[in-house]
C-alpha positions as CSV (number, residue, x, y, z in Angstrom):
1,M,0.0,0.0,0.0
2,S,3.0,2.4,0.4
3,E,3.0,3.1,-3.3
4,T,-0.7,3.8,-3.5
5,T,-1.2,5.8,-0.3
6,N,-2.4,8.9,-2.2
7,K,-4.4,7.0,-4.8
8,K,-8.0,6.2,-4.1
9,L,-8.5,2.4,-4.5
10,I,-11.6,1.2,-6.3
11,F,-13.2,-2.2,-6.3
12,T,-15.3,-3.0,-9.4
13,K,-17.0,-6.4,-8.9
14,E,-20.6,-7.0,-7.8
15,F,-21.3,-8.2,-4.3
16,T,-24.6,-9.8,-5.4
17,R,-23.1,-11.9,-8.3
18,Q,-23.2,-15.6,-7.5
19,E,-21.5,-18.6,-9.2
20,P,-23.6,-20.4,-11.8
21,I,-25.8,-23.4,-10.9
22,P,-23.8,-26.6,-11.5
23,E,-24.3,-28.1,-15.0
24,A,-25.8,-31.3,-13.5
25,G,-28.5,-29.1,-11.8
26,I,-29.2,-27.2,-15.0
27,Q,-29.6,-30.4,-17.0
28,R,-31.9,-32.0,-14.4
29,A,-34.0,-28.8,-14.3
30,V,-34.4,-28.8,-18.1
31,A,-35.3,-32.5,-18.1
32,L,-38.0,-31.8,-15.4
33,M,-39.4,-28.8,-17.4
34,Q,-39.6,-31.0,-20.4
35,S,-41.5,-33.7,-18.4
36,G,-43.8,-31.1,-16.8
37,R,-43.5,-33.0,-13.5
38,L,-42.6,-30.0,-11.3
39,H,-44.9,-30.7,-8.4
40,R,-43.4,-33.0,-5.8
41,Y,-46.3,-35.3,-5.8
42,N,-46.7,-35.5,-9.6
43,T,-44.8,-38.8,-10.0
44,A,-45.2,-41.8,-12.1
45,D,-45.6,-45.3,-10.6
46,H,-42.4,-46.4,-8.8
47,E,-40.9,-43.0,-9.4
48,I,-39.3,-41.0,-6.5
49,S,-39.6,-37.2,-6.7
50,E,-36.6,-34.9,-6.8
51,V,-37.7,-33.4,-3.5
52,S,-37.9,-36.7,-1.7
53,L,-34.4,-37.6,-2.9
54,L,-33.1,-34.3,-1.7
55,E,-34.8,-34.8,1.7
56,K,-33.2,-38.2,2.2
57,E,-29.8,-36.9,1.0
58,Y,-29.8,-33.9,3.3
59,A,-30.9,-35.9,6.3
60,D,-28.1,-38.3,5.7
61,Y,-25.6,-35.5,5.2
62,I,-26.5,-33.7,8.5
63,G,-27.1,-36.9,10.5
64,S,-30.8,-36.3,11.3
65,D,-33.5,-38.9,11.1
66,Y,-35.8,-36.8,8.9
67,C,-35.8,-33.8,6.5
68,L,-38.6,-31.9,4.8
69,G,-38.2,-29.6,1.8
70,M,-40.3,-26.4,1.9
71,S,-40.8,-23.1,-0.1
72,S,-38.4,-21.0,2.0
73,C,-36.5,-20.9,5.3
74,G,-39.1,-18.5,6.8
75,S,-41.9,-20.9,6.1
76,T,-39.8,-23.7,7.5
77,I,-39.3,-21.8,10.8
78,Y,-43.0,-21.0,11.0
79,V,-43.9,-24.7,10.5
80,A,-41.2,-25.8,12.9
81,L,-42.6,-23.6,15.6
82,K,-46.1,-24.9,15.0
83,S,-44.9,-28.5,14.9
84,V,-43.0,-28.3,18.2
85,G,-46.1,-26.9,20.0
86,V,-46.0,-23.1,19.8
87,L,-49.6,-21.8,20.4
88,P,-51.1,-18.4,19.9
89,G,-50.2,-16.2,22.9
90,D,-47.0,-18.1,23.7
91,K,-43.7,-16.3,24.2
92,V,-40.7,-17.3,22.2
93,L,-37.2,-16.3,23.1
94,C,-35.1,-15.1,20.2
95,N,-31.7,-13.3,19.9
96,A,-32.3,-9.8,18.8
97,F,-29.7,-9.8,16.0
98,T,-31.5,-11.6,13.2
99,L,-33.3,-11.0,10.0
100,A,-37.0,-10.0,9.7
101,P,-38.4,-13.5,8.7
102,V,-37.4,-14.8,12.1
103,P,-39.7,-12.6,14.2
104,G,-42.1,-12.8,11.3
105,A,-42.4,-16.5,11.8
106,I,-43.1,-16.0,15.5
107,E,-45.8,-13.5,14.7
108,N,-47.3,-15.8,12.1
109,A,-47.6,-18.5,14.7
110,G,-49.5,-16.1,16.9
111,A,-46.7,-15.9,19.5
112,T,-44.7,-13.0,20.9
113,P,-41.0,-12.6,20.6
114,V,-38.9,-12.0,23.7
115,F,-35.6,-10.6,22.5
116,V,-32.3,-11.7,24.0
117,E,-29.3,-9.4,24.0
118,I,-26.3,-10.1,21.9
119,T,-22.6,-9.8,22.9
120,K,-19.9,-7.8,21.2
121,D,-19.1,-11.0,19.3
122,Y,-22.6,-11.0,17.7
123,V,-24.0,-14.1,19.4
124,A,-26.8,-14.5,21.9
125,D,-25.9,-13.4,25.5
126,L,-26.6,-16.6,27.4
127,D,-26.7,-14.9,30.7
128,D,-29.5,-12.7,29.4
129,L,-31.2,-15.7,27.9
130,E,-31.4,-17.3,31.3
131,Q,-32.7,-14.1,32.9
132,K,-35.3,-13.5,30.1
133,A,-36.4,-17.1,30.2
134,S,-37.0,-16.9,34.0
135,Q,-38.7,-13.5,33.8
136,S,-41.0,-14.3,30.8
137,G,-41.9,-17.9,31.4
138,A,-41.2,-18.6,27.8
139,R,-41.0,-22.3,26.9
140,F,-39.4,-21.9,23.5
141,F,-36.1,-20.5,22.2
142,L,-35.7,-19.8,18.5
143,L,-32.0,-19.4,18.2
144,S,-30.8,-17.6,15.0
145,H,-27.2,-18.4,14.0
146,M,-27.1,-15.0,12.5
147,R,-24.5,-14.3,9.8
148,G,-23.0,-17.7,10.7
149,H,-21.9,-16.9,14.2
150,I,-22.4,-19.9,16.5
151,V,-22.9,-19.5,20.2
152,D,-21.7,-22.0,22.8
153,M,-24.2,-24.8,22.0
154,E,-23.4,-27.0,24.9
155,R,-24.4,-24.2,27.2
156,V,-27.5,-23.4,25.2
157,V,-28.6,-27.0,25.5
158,D,-27.9,-27.0,29.2
159,V,-29.9,-23.8,29.7
160,C,-32.8,-25.2,27.7
161,D,-32.7,-28.6,29.5
162,R,-32.6,-27.0,33.0
163,L,-35.5,-24.6,32.3
164,G,-37.7,-26.9,30.2
165,I,-37.3,-24.8,27.0
166,V,-37.8,-26.3,23.5
167,L,-35.0,-25.3,21.2
168,V,-35.5,-24.5,17.5
169,E,-32.5,-23.5,15.4
170,D,-32.6,-21.0,12.5
171,C,-29.6,-22.2,10.4
172,A,-30.2,-20.1,7.3
173,H,-26.6,-18.8,7.5
174,T,-25.0,-22.1,8.8
175,V,-25.6,-24.6,6.1
176,G,-22.6,-26.9,6.3
177,C,-21.5,-25.5,9.7
178,R,-20.7,-27.4,12.9
179,W,-20.2,-26.8,16.6
180,N,-17.6,-29.1,18.2
181,G,-18.0,-31.4,15.2
182,R,-21.8,-31.6,15.3
183,F,-23.9,-29.9,12.6
184,T,-26.0,-26.8,13.6
185,G,-29.7,-27.7,13.4
186,T,-29.3,-30.9,15.3
187,F,-29.0,-29.6,18.9
188,G,-32.7,-28.8,19.4
189,K,-36.1,-30.2,18.5
190,A,-35.9,-28.9,14.9
191,G,-33.4,-27.1,12.6
192,C,-34.3,-24.8,9.7
193,F,-32.1,-24.2,6.7
194,S,-32.2,-21.9,3.6
195,S,-31.3,-22.3,-0.1
196,Q,-32.1,-18.6,-0.9
197,T,-29.8,-17.1,-3.5
198,Y,-27.3,-15.6,-1.0
199,K,-26.9,-18.7,1.1
200,H,-24.5,-21.7,0.8
201,M,-26.7,-23.5,-1.7
202,N,-28.6,-21.4,-4.2
203,S,-32.0,-22.3,-5.6
204,G,-33.5,-18.8,-5.5
205,E,-35.8,-19.7,-2.6
206,G,-36.1,-22.9,-0.6
207,G,-36.1,-24.3,3.0
208,L,-35.2,-27.5,4.7
209,L,-36.5,-28.7,8.1
210,V,-34.6,-31.4,10.0
211,T,-35.7,-33.2,13.1
212,D,-35.3,-36.6,14.9
213,D,-38.9,-36.4,16.3
214,D,-41.6,-38.6,14.7
215,D,-44.5,-36.3,15.6
216,V,-42.7,-33.1,14.6
217,I,-41.8,-34.4,11.1
218,A,-45.3,-35.9,10.6
219,K,-47.0,-32.6,11.5
220,A,-44.5,-30.6,9.5
221,I,-45.2,-32.7,6.4
222,L,-48.9,-32.2,6.8
223,Y,-48.5,-28.5,7.5
224,S,-46.4,-28.1,4.4
225,G,-49.2,-29.3,2.2
226,S,-48.9,-33.0,1.6
227,Y,-52.6,-33.6,1.3
228,M,-52.8,-37.4,1.9
229,F,-49.7,-38.1,-0.2
230,Y,-47.3,-38.3,2.8
231,E,-46.6,-41.9,2.1
232,R,-44.6,-40.8,-1.0
233,H,-42.0,-39.3,1.2
234,I,-38.8,-41.3,1.8
235,S,-37.8,-39.3,4.9
236,K,-40.8,-40.0,7.1
237,P,-41.9,-41.8,10.3
238,P,-44.2,-44.8,10.4
239,L,-47.5,-44.2,8.7
240,E,-49.4,-44.6,12.0
241,V,-47.8,-41.4,13.3
242,F,-49.6,-39.5,10.5
243,E,-52.9,-41.2,11.6
244,R,-52.6,-39.3,14.9
245,H,-52.4,-35.9,13.2
246,K,-53.8,-36.0,9.6
247,K,-57.3,-34.7,10.5
248,K,-56.0,-32.1,13.0
249,V,-53.3,-30.3,11.0
250,P,-54.2,-27.7,8.4
251,N,-52.6,-27.6,4.9
252,F,-50.5,-24.4,4.5
253,S,-49.3,-25.2,0.9
254,L,-45.6,-24.4,1.6
255,R,-44.1,-27.3,-0.5
256,M,-40.8,-27.3,-2.3
257,S,-41.0,-27.9,-6.0
258,N,-39.0,-30.6,-7.9
259,L,-37.3,-27.8,-9.9
260,V,-35.9,-26.2,-6.7
261,A,-34.7,-29.6,-5.4
262,A,-33.0,-30.4,-8.7
263,L,-31.0,-27.2,-8.4
264,I,-29.9,-28.0,-4.8
265,R,-28.9,-31.7,-5.1
266,P,-25.6,-31.2,-7.0
267,Q,-24.7,-28.3,-4.7
268,L,-25.2,-30.5,-1.7
269,S,-22.7,-33.0,-3.0
270,D,-20.2,-30.2,-3.4
271,L,-21.0,-28.3,-0.2
272,D,-18.0,-29.1,1.9
273,R,-15.6,-28.1,-0.8
274,Q,-17.4,-24.8,-1.3
275,C,-17.3,-24.1,2.4
276,K,-13.5,-24.5,2.4
277,R,-13.4,-22.0,-0.5
278,W,-15.4,-19.4,1.5
279,N,-13.2,-19.9,4.5
280,R,-10.0,-19.2,2.6
281,R,-11.5,-15.9,1.5
282,Y,-12.8,-15.1,5.0
283,T,-9.5,-15.9,6.6
284,L,-7.6,-13.5,4.3
285,L,-10.1,-10.7,4.8
286,A,-10.2,-11.2,8.6
287,S,-6.4,-11.3,8.9
288,E,-6.0,-8.1,6.8
289,L,-8.5,-6.2,8.9
290,S,-7.9,-7.6,12.4
291,G,-4.5,-5.9,12.8
292,A,-5.7,-2.5,11.4
293,P,-6.8,0.5,13.4
294,Y,-10.5,1.0,14.0
295,F,-11.5,-2.6,13.3
296,Y,-12.7,-5.3,15.8
297,I,-13.3,-8.8,14.4
298,P,-14.3,-11.5,16.9
299,K,-11.9,-14.5,17.3
300,R,-13.8,-17.6,16.3
301,P,-13.9,-20.2,19.0
302,D,-12.0,-23.5,18.4
303,K,-15.2,-25.4,18.5
304,E,-16.9,-23.3,15.9
305,G,-16.8,-25.0,12.5
306,F,-18.0,-21.9,10.7
307,V,-18.4,-21.0,7.1
308,G,-17.2,-17.5,6.2
309,S,-19.6,-16.5,3.5
310,S,-19.9,-13.1,5.0
311,L,-17.7,-10.9,7.2
312,Q,-18.7,-8.7,10.1
313,F,-16.5,-6.2,11.9
314,T,-17.1,-3.5,14.5
315,L,-15.7,0.0,14.1
316,T,-13.9,1.0,17.3
317,G,-12.9,4.4,18.7
318,V,-15.2,6.3,16.3
319,D,-18.3,8.4,16.6
320,F,-21.7,7.1,15.6
321,S,-22.1,10.1,13.3
322,D,-19.0,9.0,11.3
323,V,-20.2,5.5,10.6
324,E,-22.6,6.4,7.8
325,I,-19.9,8.6,6.2
326,F,-17.5,5.6,6.3
327,L,-20.2,3.3,4.7
328,D,-21.1,5.8,2.0
329,T,-17.4,6.3,1.1
330,C,-16.8,2.6,0.9
331,A,-19.8,2.3,-1.4
332,D,-18.4,5.1,-3.6
333,R,-15.2,2.9,-3.9
334,G,-17.2,-0.2,-4.8
335,V,-17.4,-2.0,-1.5
336,E,-21.0,-2.5,-0.4
337,I,-21.3,-2.7,3.4
338,K,-24.6,-3.3,5.2
339,W,-25.3,-1.6,8.5
340,F,-27.7,-2.9,11.1
341,G,-27.3,0.3,13.1
342,A,-29.4,2.3,10.6
343,R,-32.5,3.6,12.2
344,E,-34.6,2.9,9.0
345,P,-34.7,-0.5,7.4
346,V,-32.8,-0.8,4.1
347,G,-33.0,-3.8,1.7
348,F,-32.7,-7.0,3.7
349,T,-31.3,-5.1,6.7
350,S,-33.4,-4.1,9.7
351,S,-33.3,-4.2,13.5
352,W,-35.8,-5.2,16.2
353,E,-36.8,-1.6,16.7
354,S,-38.3,-1.5,13.1
355,W,-40.6,-4.4,13.7
356,Q,-43.4,-2.3,15.1
357,Y,-46.1,-5.0,14.7
358,I,-44.6,-6.4,18.0
359,E,-46.6,-4.5,20.6
360,D,-44.1,-5.1,23.5
361,R,-41.3,-2.6,22.8
362,Q,-38.1,-4.0,24.3
363,E,-35.0,-2.0,25.3
364,L,-31.8,-3.8,24.4
365,P,-28.9,-1.4,25.1
366,N,-26.1,-3.8,24.6
367,T,-27.5,-5.0,21.3
368,R,-28.1,-1.4,20.2
369,N,-24.5,-0.4,21.0
370,T,-23.1,-3.4,19.1
371,L,-25.3,-2.9,16.0
372,D,-24.5,0.8,15.9
373,F,-20.9,0.1,14.9
374,M,-21.2,-3.3,13.3
375,C,-20.5,-3.5,9.5
376,D,-21.4,-6.5,7.4
377,F,-20.7,-7.7,3.8
378,R,-21.0,-10.8,1.7
379,I,-18.1,-12.8,0.3
380,P,-19.4,-14.4,-2.9
381,L,-17.3,-17.1,-4.4
382,T,-17.1,-15.1,-7.6
383,F,-14.5,-13.1,-5.7
384,S,-10.9,-14.3,-6.1
385,M,-8.3,-14.1,-3.3
386,E,-6.9,-11.1,-5.0
387,D,-10.3,-9.5,-5.0
388,C,-10.5,-10.0,-1.2
389,S,-7.1,-8.3,-0.8
390,V,-8.4,-5.3,-2.7
391,I,-11.6,-5.1,-0.6
392,A,-9.5,-5.1,2.6
393,A,-7.2,-2.4,1.2
394,V,-10.2,-0.2,0.2
395,V,-11.8,-0.6,3.6
396,K,-8.6,0.2,5.5
397,Q,-7.9,3.2,3.3
398,V,-11.3,4.6,3.8
399,A,-11.1,4.1,7.6
400,L,-7.8,6.0,7.7
401,E,-9.3,8.8,5.6
402,I,-12.5,9.2,7.6
403,F,-11.2,8.5,11.1
404,G,-7.5,9.2,10.9
405,T,-8.0,13.0,10.4
406,K,-9.6,13.1,13.8
407,D,-7.0,11.1,15.6
408,N,-3.6,11.6,14.0
409,N,-1.7,10.0,16.9
410,H,-3.8,6.8,16.5
411,L,-3.1,7.0,12.7
412,L,0.6,7.2,13.3
413,S,0.7,4.4,15.7
C-alpha cells in the first residue's frame, strides 16, 4: 500500500453476483421442465420425486432422522414452531440480532418474541437468555445463528434442558457449519435451513427442516401441504404417526417444487468443498482487517466450524455520526457494506426496533450499542483471493481517511 497511499483504491465487482448453478443441476432442471413434473407429488408409478431424494440426502448429510423440503426458510421456521407446539399467545425467546423473517415466523404463529441481548461477538448473550427465560416464562427458544456466528451450543442445551425450554434453530446462515463437530440444526427439536440465493446452496428460494422427532416431522409434512400423499416421502416416520395428526393439522401449501430440489442436489454433494473456498477468503479478509486501526473482528472459538460466506466487523474508537460517512465512502469505492445500526430498514437489513407489529417494545442497550458500529458484507465465491485483498485495502484506506484525520496520533501508531 505504500506506493498507493495517495491513490483512491476502487473495487469493481458485484457483491450480489453468485456462481452459476452446477451443470448437473441445470440439465436436471431442463429435463424436469420437459417432463412437466414440477410438483413434488406428480410422480409416475415407482418414481421417487426430486424433493424426496433431496430430503433423504440432506438428512443423511447432516445426521438427522428426517428432513422436509419447503418453499423458504421463513416458512420452515414457521412450520417448525407450529410443529413443536407453539400456540397463539405463547412467548418465544429469540436473539435480537437476526433478519425479519425470524420474528415474522413467530408473529405468524400467533406468538410474541422475547428478544435476547447479543454480545460484542454478535451471538446471543446466554446470561441474558437465562434471565429473560425466567422472567418471561417462555417455553421456546428460536436461536438464530445470525451471519454464521455460532454461540456455545453446549451451554445453550444446558440452559434449555434445565429450564424446560424447547430449542428450534434458525440455520439459514450455517448450512454446512458445525459446533464441536456436530452440525447446527441438530441440537434442538428442529433445525431450519435456507437455499435462498445468498446462502450456501442457491435455488433462489427454498427451505429444509430437520428433526429426529416422529411427531414433529409428521406434523410438518402435513402443514407443508402433503394432502394425503405423505406416504410418498422417503424421509418420514411410520404411517401410524400420520394417523394421529392428519385430521387435526391444516394444509398451508408451503411445499418445495421438484425444480428447486433439482438445483440444490448437486450443490449439496459439493457443499464441503465450497465451504472451504469461503473460509479461505474469509481468513484472508479477517487477517487483513484484524490488525488494522478501527476494526474489531471476533476471534472464532476453536469449537466453531463456521463457514465464512460473509464478514462482520465492529468500528472501534469512532463516533456514531461518522459510521454512515464511512459506509457511503466505501460504497463510492465499490465496497457494499450493510449496517444494522441504521434507524430505518434498508434492503434486507433491519433491527428489532423497526418491527413495530410487535406490541411489546423492548429495550436492548447492549444490542443497540453493538449494532450501531457493526458492519457486514457478503463474500461471494465469484471473488478471487486477489479481490479480497483489494476489498480489505479499500476498507482500510477509507477508515484512515475518515477517522485518521480526527486522531492523528492513532493513525501514526
